[in-house]
C-alpha positions as a printed Julia matrix, in Angstrom:
245×3 Matrix{Float64}:
  18.5    14.81  -75.44
  16.3    16.08  -73.04
  13.12   15.04  -75.42
  14.52   11.24  -75.4
  15.03   11.59  -71.63
  11.2    12.31  -71.9
   9.94    9.9   -74.24
  11.62    7.19  -72.25
   9.69    8.1   -68.83
   6.65    8.86  -70.16
   6.44    6.03  -73.03
   4.32    2.95  -71.21
   3.99    5.37  -67.57
   0.75    3.17  -67.16
   2.48   -0.52  -66.28
   5.25    1.44  -64.82
   3.11    3.19  -61.86
   1.22   -0.74  -61.63
   5.06   -2.17  -61.09
   6.15    0.38  -58.74
   2.54   -0.04  -56.81
   2.89   -3.82  -56.9
   6.79   -3.59  -55.76
   4.72   -1.57  -52.65
   2.36   -4.17  -52.13
   5.4    -6.74  -51.76
   7.77   -4.79  -49.8
   4.57   -4.28  -47.27
   3.69   -8.1   -47.36
   7.2    -9.37  -47.1
   8.91   -7.23  -44.49
   9.67   -9.18  -41.51
   7.36   -7.78  -38.6
  10.89   -8.05  -36.07
  11.8    -4.72  -38.5
   8.84   -2.93  -38.41
   7.68   -0.12  -35.4
   4.68    0.9   -33.4
   3.92    2.66  -30.61
   1.89    1.41  -27.4
   0.57    3.09  -24.39
   0.98    1.48  -20.41
   0.07    2.39  -16.81
   3.02    1.59  -14.94
   3.35    1.28  -10.9
   5.0     4.32   -8.93
   7.26    3.6    -6.25
   9.03    5.35   -3.92
  12.1     4.6    -2.76
  14.85    5.44   -0.21
  12.7     7.05    1.91
  14.29    8.79    5.13
  13.82    6.46    8.34
  12.62    9.61   10.76
   9.68   10.41    8.02
   6.48    8.93    7.17
   4.07    9.14    3.68
   0.98   11.0     5.33
  -0.38   12.32    1.4
   0.96    9.03   -1.73
   1.82   10.76   -4.82
  -0.54    8.83   -8.27
   0.04    5.4    -7.92
   0.36    5.09  -11.77
   2.22    6.66  -14.97
   0.57    7.0   -18.01
   3.71    5.6   -20.32
   3.79    5.92  -24.43
   6.99    3.83  -25.53
   8.31    2.95  -29.48
   9.92   -0.58  -29.79
   9.88   -3.03  -33.06
   6.44   -5.13  -33.42
   7.38   -7.89  -32.03
   8.93   -6.74  -29.08
   5.84   -4.44  -28.72
   3.77   -7.46  -28.35
   5.59   -8.77  -25.62
   5.34   -5.31  -23.31
   3.31   -5.21  -20.0
   3.21   -2.63  -16.58
   5.3    -5.7   -15.1
   8.1    -5.04  -17.6
   8.54   -1.68  -16.67
   9.93   -0.1   -13.1
   9.42    3.86  -12.28
  11.28    3.97   -8.78
  11.3     8.0    -7.38
  14.53    8.55   -4.87
  13.43   10.47   -1.5
  16.43    9.9    -0.47
  16.22   14.0    -0.22
  13.48   14.24    0.34
  12.17   16.19    3.41
   8.62   17.54    4.96
   9.02   21.25    3.38
   8.7    19.69   -0.06
   5.16   18.47   -1.34
   5.86   18.67   -5.39
   8.42   16.09   -6.96
   9.53   16.38  -10.17
   9.32   12.8   -12.63
  11.89   11.99  -15.17
  12.43    9.6   -18.64
  15.61    8.37  -16.61
  13.4     7.33  -13.28
  11.9     4.86  -15.4
  13.61    1.38  -16.46
  12.49   -0.25  -19.67
  13.42   -3.6   -21.72
  16.44   -3.07  -24.0
  15.22   -1.38  -27.21
  12.4    -0.22  -25.9
  12.07    4.34  -26.61
   9.84    6.29  -24.59
   8.16    8.66  -26.86
   6.27   10.34  -23.33
   4.71   10.04  -19.83
   2.95   11.91  -17.3
   2.43   13.38  -14.41
   5.84   15.39  -14.96
   5.1    15.94  -11.16
   3.67   14.21   -8.26
   2.29   15.33   -4.54
   3.72   13.44   -1.79
   3.09   14.63    1.55
   5.88   13.57    4.3
   5.71   13.91    8.29
   8.32   13.04   10.79
   8.16   10.21   12.54
   6.74    9.98   16.3
   6.92    7.45   18.84
   5.02    7.18   21.48
   4.18    4.17   25.05
   0.73    3.6    24.59
  -1.48    1.45   26.95
  -3.31   -2.02   26.41
  -6.44   -2.17   27.33
  -8.62   -5.42   26.74
 -12.09   -4.94   25.1
 -14.53   -7.45   27.22
 -17.74   -8.52   25.26
 -21.05   -9.25   27.55
 -20.96   -9.72   31.33
 -20.29  -13.31   32.63
 -23.29  -15.59   33.53
 -26.09  -15.05   35.86
 -23.95  -15.58   39.49
 -20.54  -14.86   38.12
 -18.35  -11.63   38.17
 -15.63  -10.8    36.83
 -13.3    -9.22   39.59
  -9.96   -8.09   37.63
  -8.67   -7.95   34.19
  -4.49   -8.35   33.76
  -2.91   -7.63   30.45
   0.85   -8.18   29.62
   2.56   -6.51   28.28
   0.35   -3.42   29.84
   2.05   -1.22   27.32
   3.2    -1.16   24.15
   5.63    1.15   21.68
   3.68    3.02   18.69
   5.19    4.87   15.97
   3.67    6.96   13.06
   3.08   10.23   11.51
   3.05   12.9    14.11
  -0.49   14.22   13.45
  -2.0    10.47   13.23
  -1.27   10.09   17.22
  -3.08   12.0    19.76
  -2.16   12.32   23.42
  -5.0     9.68   24.89
  -4.79    7.07   22.35
  -4.6     3.62   23.28
  -3.8    -0.01   22.2
  -6.93   -2.18   22.11
  -7.18   -6.08   22.22
  -9.44   -7.82   19.58
 -12.86   -8.75   22.04
 -13.29  -10.88   24.27
 -16.65  -12.88   25.27
 -16.93  -13.17   28.73
 -20.22  -14.43   28.54
 -19.72  -17.93   29.08
 -16.99  -17.45   31.53
 -17.5   -19.29   35.18
 -13.88  -19.22   35.88
 -10.56  -17.07   35.68
  -9.37  -17.99   32.46
  -6.42  -16.56   30.27
  -6.51  -15.46   26.5
  -3.5   -14.44   23.51
  -5.41  -11.92   21.94
  -3.84   -9.56   19.02
  -3.57   -5.8    19.29
  -5.0    -3.34   17.38
  -3.91    0.22   16.82
  -6.0     3.29   17.16
  -5.23    4.24   13.5
  -3.87    2.24    9.93
  -1.21    4.41    9.88
   0.24    3.35   12.89
   2.87    0.81   13.66
   3.61   -1.2    16.5
   7.18   -1.5    17.9
   7.14   -4.92   19.07
   8.54   -8.61   17.8
   5.46  -10.52   19.12
   1.92   -8.15   17.9
  -0.11   -9.93   20.53
  -0.97   -9.62   24.56
  -2.14  -12.4    27.22
  -5.37  -10.8    28.91
  -6.23  -12.75   31.99
  -9.63  -12.47   33.83
 -10.53  -13.36   36.91
 -14.05  -14.44   37.91
 -15.86  -15.16   41.42
 -18.74  -16.5    41.52
 -21.45  -14.66   43.24
 -23.36  -16.71   46.96
 -26.75  -14.68   48.04
 -25.79  -11.14   46.89
 -21.98  -11.05   47.96
 -18.92  -12.63   46.47
 -17.25  -16.45   47.65
 -14.49  -13.87   49.27
 -17.09  -13.27   52.3
 -17.28   -9.49   52.96
 -14.11   -8.44   50.66
 -15.65   -6.47   48.0
 -14.11   -6.26   44.51
 -12.46   -2.57   43.83
 -13.73   -0.97   40.55
 -11.15    0.26   38.4
 -13.06    1.39   35.09
 -10.11    1.83   33.49
  -8.48   -1.4    33.51
 -10.4    -2.97   30.09
 -13.13   -1.49   27.91
 -16.57   -3.16   28.12
 -18.73   -3.71   25.09
 -22.31   -4.7    25.77
 -24.06   -6.33   22.71
């Protein structure tokens, strides 16, 4: 009996092996692509969400996560970084914690996509308390009026604005300046609508209208004096910032 089974297996073994090989090739060729799986690496963006209102991010984490996923080939070919969403919930963050763990649950994937691995598993985020302060608005004047004219007064509205930002980015002598105003052609009093420029990019202007109105009062000189006769203009060196080019 055993000898009969052995003879059955060995008989025409070359043909049987060839048949097995052909069956394997046909299976690989004819199997639908949607039933085969593969892996893919992607770099997706990491977002910080639900930051407490009284804190500021001063050192941001790595902006991307290296992700390795597995899915059917048809699905895999359609995957892009935009089809994933990675969000780190910062609702319980404090200024005393700087390392935050990442896990697969914070990554939202399309259906039928499996996360194999990702990195990093920790991110560094430094927070600071938010500070609000009222800063003086200082107009910026470029050049002087033409020969025979002088600036006797510069007014700005508003004269002060509220600014907020990280504590370490607000300094005692900080001021908000305006976009430059060229006075080289001014021969009469003129008003300008100008932008407000914060001392540092990390700061924010707490105003509905981020512009100011600057009124420059020009006076004509006559024989070395002003048209106001003996009246002398008061010197107000802090009224505006003068830039000479």
